C-alpha positions in Angstrom: -94.6 21.3 -9.7 -98.1 20.0 -10.2 -100.9 22.2 -12.1 -103.3 23.7 -9.6 -107.1 24.1 -9.9 -108.4 27.3 -9.4 -110.0 25.9 -6.0 -106.6 24.9 -4.9 -105.1 28.0 -6.0 -107.8 30.2 -4.1 -107.2 28.0 -0.9 -103.5 28.7 -1.0 -104.1 32.4 -1.4 -106.3 32.4 1.7 -103.8 30.3 3.6 -101.0 32.7 2.4 -103.0 35.8 3.8 -103.8 34.0 7.0 -100.0 33.2 7.5 -98.7 36.8 6.7 -101.3 38.1 8.8 -100.3 35.9 11.6 -96.7 36.7 11.0 -97.3 40.3 11.8 -99.9 40.1 14.7 -98.9 41.5 17.7 -97.7 39.0 20.3 -97.2 35.9 17.4 -94.3 34.0 18.3 -93.8 32.0 15.2 -90.4 32.8 13.4 -90.4 34.2 9.9 -88.7 31.1 8.7 -91.4 28.8 10.0 -93.8 31.2 8.0 -91.9 30.7 4.8 -91.4 27.0 5.4 -95.4 26.3 5.8 -95.8 28.2 2.4 -93.1 25.8 0.6 -94.9 22.8 2.3 -98.1 23.9 0.8 -96.5 24.4 -2.5 -95.3 20.9 -2.3 -98.8 19.6 -3.3 -98.6 16.6 -0.8 -101.9 17.7 0.8 -103.7 18.0 -2.6 -102.3 14.6 -3.5 -103.7 13.0 -0.3 -107.0 14.6 -1.0 -107.5 13.6 -4.8 -108.1 9.8 -5.1 -106.8 9.6 -8.7 -103.4 11.3 -7.6 -103.1 9.2 -4.4 -103.6 6.1 -6.5 -100.6 7.0 -8.7 -98.5 8.0 -5.9 -99.2 4.6 -4.4 -98.5 2.9 -7.6 -95.3 4.8 -7.9 -94.3 4.0 -4.5 -94.6 0.4 -5.0 -92.0 0.6 -7.8 -89.8 3.0 -6.0 -89.6 0.9 -2.9 -88.8 -2.2 -4.7 -85.5 -0.7 -5.5 -82.5 -1.1 -3.6 -82.1 2.1 -1.0 -80.5 5.1 -2.3 -80.4 8.7 -1.0 -82.6 11.2 -2.7 -80.9 13.1 -5.9 -79.2 16.5 -5.0 -78.6 15.5 -1.3 -75.3 16.2 0.0 -74.4 15.4 3.5 -71.3 16.2 5.1 -71.5 13.7 8.1 -69.9 10.3 7.9 -72.8 8.1 6.5 -73.2 4.6 5.5 -75.7 2.0 4.3 -75.5 -1.3 6.4 -77.5 -4.4 6.1 -78.9 -6.3 9.2 -81.0 -9.5 8.5 -82.2 -8.3 5.2 -82.9 -4.8 6.5 -81.3 -1.5 5.2 -80.1 0.8 7.7 -78.5 4.2 7.3 -75.9 5.2 10.0 -74.9 8.8 10.3 -72.1 9.3 12.9 -70.9 12.6 13.8 -67.2 13.3 14.9 -66.8 12.4 18.7 -69.8 10.6 18.8 -70.9 10.0 22.6 -72.8 6.8 24.0 -76.3 7.6 22.8 -77.7 6.1 19.8 -80.8 7.6 18.1 -82.9 5.0 16.3 -85.1 7.2 14.1 -88.2 6.0 12.4 -88.9 8.5 9.2 -92.5 9.3 8.3 -94.1 9.3 4.8 -97.7 8.2 5.5 -96.4 4.5 5.5 -95.8 4.6 1.9 -93.1 7.0 1.0 -89.3 6.5 1.8 -87.5 9.1 3.5 -87.3 12.6 1.7 -84.6 15.0 1.7 -85.9 17.0 4.5 -85.4 13.6 6.7 -81.9 13.2 6.0 -80.9 17.1 6.2 -82.6 17.1 9.7 -80.8 14.0 10.8 -77.7 15.3 10.0 -78.3 18.2 12.2 -79.6 16.1 14.9 -76.5 14.0 14.9 -74.0 17.0 14.8 -76.0 18.9 17.9 -76.6 15.5 19.7 -73.2 13.7 19.1 -75.2 10.8 18.9 -75.0 8.2 15.9 -78.4 8.2 14.3 -79.6 5.0 12.7 -82.6 5.1 10.4 -84.0 1.6 9.4 -85.5 1.6 5.6 -88.5 -0.3 6.6 -91.3 -2.3 4.5 -93.9 0.0 3.3 -97.4 0.1 1.8 -99.0 -0.7 -0.7 -96.8 -3.9 -1.1 -96.4 -4.5 2.7 -98.2 -4.0 5.9 -97.4 -3.1 9.6 -97.0 -6.9 10.3 -93.8 -6.7 8.0 -92.6 -3.5 9.5 -93.0 -4.9 13.1 -91.0 -8.0 12.3 -88.0 -6.1 10.5 -88.0 -3.8 13.5 -88.0 -6.3 15.9 -85.2 -8.0 14.3 -83.1 -4.9 14.4 -84.0 -3.9 18.0 -82.6 -7.3 19.3 -79.3 -6.6 17.6 -79.3 -3.0 18.9 -79.7 -4.1 22.5 -77.3 -6.7 22.4 -74.7 -4.1 21.5 -75.6 -0.9 23.6 -77.5 -0.4 26.9 -81.1 0.4 26.1 -80.9 3.3 28.5 -78.6 4.9 25.9 -81.1 4.5 23.1 -83.5 7.1 22.0 -86.4 5.9 19.6 -87.7 8.7 17.7 -90.0 9.2 14.9 -92.2 11.7 13.1 -95.7 11.4 12.0 -96.3 7.7 10.6 -93.0 6.8 11.8 -94.0 8.2 15.5 -97.0 6.2 15.5 -95.0 2.9 14.5 -92.3 4.0 17.2 -95.1 4.4 19.9 -96.7 1.0 18.8 -93.4 -0.6 19.0 -92.6 0.2 22.6 -96.3 -0.9 23.6 -95.3 -4.1 22.0 -92.2 -4.2 24.0 -94.3 -3.7 26.9 -96.6 -6.5 26.3 -93.7 -8.9 25.7 -91.8 -7.6 28.9 -88.7 -6.5 26.6 -86.5 -3.9 27.8 -87.7 -0.2 26.6 -85.5 2.4 24.9 -84.4 5.2 27.4 -86.4 7.7 25.7 -89.2 7.8 23.2 -89.4 11.0 21.1 -92.5 11.9 18.9 -93.1 14.4 16.2 -96.7 14.9 15.5 -97.4 11.2 15.9 -100.3 9.4 14.0 -101.8 7.6 16.9 -105.1 6.5 15.4 -105.0 5.0 12.1 -108.8 5.9 11.3 -108.2 9.7 12.8 -111.4 9.1 14.1 -111.5 11.9 16.9 -114.1 14.4 16.0 -112.0 17.3 17.1 -109.7 16.6 14.1 -112.2 18.3 11.8 -111.3 21.6 13.6 -107.8 21.4 12.5 -108.3 20.4 9.0 -108.3 23.8 7.3 -105.2 25.0 8.9 -103.2 21.9 8.1 -101.1 22.6 5.0 -99.7 19.2 4.5 -102.3 16.5 5.5 -105.7 15.4 4.5 -107.4 13.0 6.9 -109.3 10.9 4.2 -106.4 10.4 2.2 -104.6 9.2 5.2 -107.7 6.9 6.2 -107.4 5.3 2.5 -103.6 4.5 3.2 -104.3 3.3 6.7 -106.5 0.7 5.4 -103.8 -0.5 3.3 -101.0 -0.5 6.1 -103.4 -2.2 8.6 -104.1 -5.2 6.3 -106.2 -7.7 8.2 -105.6 -6.2 11.4 -108.4 -4.5 13.6 -108.1 -0.7 13.4 -108.2 -0.5 17.1 -105.3 -2.8 17.4 -102.3 -1.0 19.2 -100.0 -1.8 16.3 -101.9 0.3 14.0 -103.4 2.7 16.5 -101.3 3.0 19.7 -103.4 5.5 21.0 -105.7 2.7 22.4 -102.8 0.5 23.5 -101.2 -0.3 27.1 -98.8 2.6 28.0 -97.9 1.7 31.3 -94.5 0.2 30.3 -93.4 3.3 28.2 -90.7 5.5 29.8 -89.4 9.2 29.3 -91.7 10.2 26.5 -91.2 13.6 24.7 -93.9 14.6 22.2 -93.7 17.8 19.9 -96.8 19.0 18.0 -98.1 21.9 16.4 -101.5 23.9 16.7 -102.1 24.0 13.1 -102.3 20.2 12.2 -104.9 17.2 12.4 -102.5 15.1 14.6 -102.8 17.8 17.4 -106.0 16.3 19.2 -104.7 12.8 19.4 -101.2 14.1 20.6 -103.1 15.8 23.4 -105.3 12.8 24.3 -102.2 10.5 24.2 -100.3 13.1 26.6 -103.1 12.8 29.1 -103.3 9.1 28.9 -99.5 8.9 29.5 -99.9 11.0 32.7 -102.7 9.2 34.1 -100.7 5.9 33.8 -97.8 7.6 35.7 -95.4 7.7 32.7 -93.1 10.4 32.6 -94.1 12.7 29.6 -93.6 16.2 28.4 -95.7 17.8 25.4 -94.0 20.7 23.5 -96.9 22.5 21.7 -95.6 24.4 18.7 -98.1 27.5 18.7 -98.8 28.3 15.0 -96.7 25.6 14.0 -97.4 22.9 11.2 -96.9 18.9 11.0 -93.6 17.8 12.0 -92.3 21.3 12.5 -89.0 20.2 14.3 -87.8 18.5 11.0 -87.4 22.0 9.1 -84.6 24.3 9.7 -86.1 27.2 12.0 -85.5 28.5 15.3 -88.3 26.5 16.3 -86.4 23.3 15.2 -83.2 24.4 17.1 -85.3 25.0 20.1 -86.6 21.2 19.9 -83.2 19.8 19.4 -82.1 21.6 22.5 -85.1 20.3 24.5 -84.1 16.7 23.4 -80.7 16.9 24.5 -81.8 18.4 27.9 -84.6 16.1 28.2 -83.1 12.8 26.9 -79.4 13.3 27.0 -78.4 14.7 30.4 -76.8 12.5 33.0 
C-alpha cells in the first residue's frame, strides 16, 4: 500500500469518523458491509492517485505498458463460472456463461477512468450478476487511454455490436456499464439513435461519467464525501480520452446528446459521489424526452456501489432482474 502524507491520513481519519457516525445514526439505512467497503475503497489510494499529478502520470505510463499486453485476468482471481476469452475482429471479449443460461445477453463495459483494464472487483461482480440473472455476460476489452481515444473504442464497440445483433434479438440485449464504461455505453446508445440502428432492450448505468469535463458546479458539493474519485484528475484523463473531439460532443459527454431514441434506462448512483449531480440531470433529461427511466439513489452510498458484495448490491441486481428481464 502506498505511503500516506499526514494530510491524507488526517482526511482518512475524518472520513472514518464520519462513516462510523453515519453507521450508528438513528434511521441510517446503509449496511455495515457498505460502511466497511467504503473504508476499503479509501484505503486503496485510487482517489489520492488521481489527485496527485505525478502519481497520475506514473499510473498512466504504467497503464500504457499494461494495456499493450494480451488480456489476462488479474492475479489471484478465482472464477467458478464457465469463462472464456474470445476474439472478434481483433477485439478481446470475455464471456461468462452461467448454468442454464437464459435468452438475455448482458454486454458490460467496465469502468476504470478510461485508462485501466477491468479489476478483480469487476469480475467478481460479473460472476454474481451472471449467476443471479441466468444471462451470459460479455465484457469487451476495449482500447484505452493514453494510447487510444474514444474514436478507437467506439469503432471496436460498433464492430462487436453488429456481430451481436446478427445473433441475438436486440430486445434480449442489456447494455450495462459502470463509471466511464457507463458513460461510453450511454454515448454508444445515442450514436445508435443518430444512425437509426436498433437499441438494446435496456441500458443500465452505475454512476455514469456523463460530462468529460465534470463542469456541473454542484459537483464541488460532493467532492469531500467521495472516497474514490477526484474531479481534477478525471478531467486530465478526459482530455486524453477525447483527443481532438470537442468536449461537448456526445461521444465523450453524452449528457449533451440526443436521448430520444434511448429505451428502458435504469440508473444507479450514490449520494456520496461526484457523479451524482449529472446522473440526476440526465435522469430528468430522459424523462422530459419521454424515455422510460428509473433512477435508484443509494442513500449514503459511494461510487459504483452495486459492484461490491453488499446487501445494497443484492438489491440492485434484483431490481435489474425485475426491471429489465421480466416478460
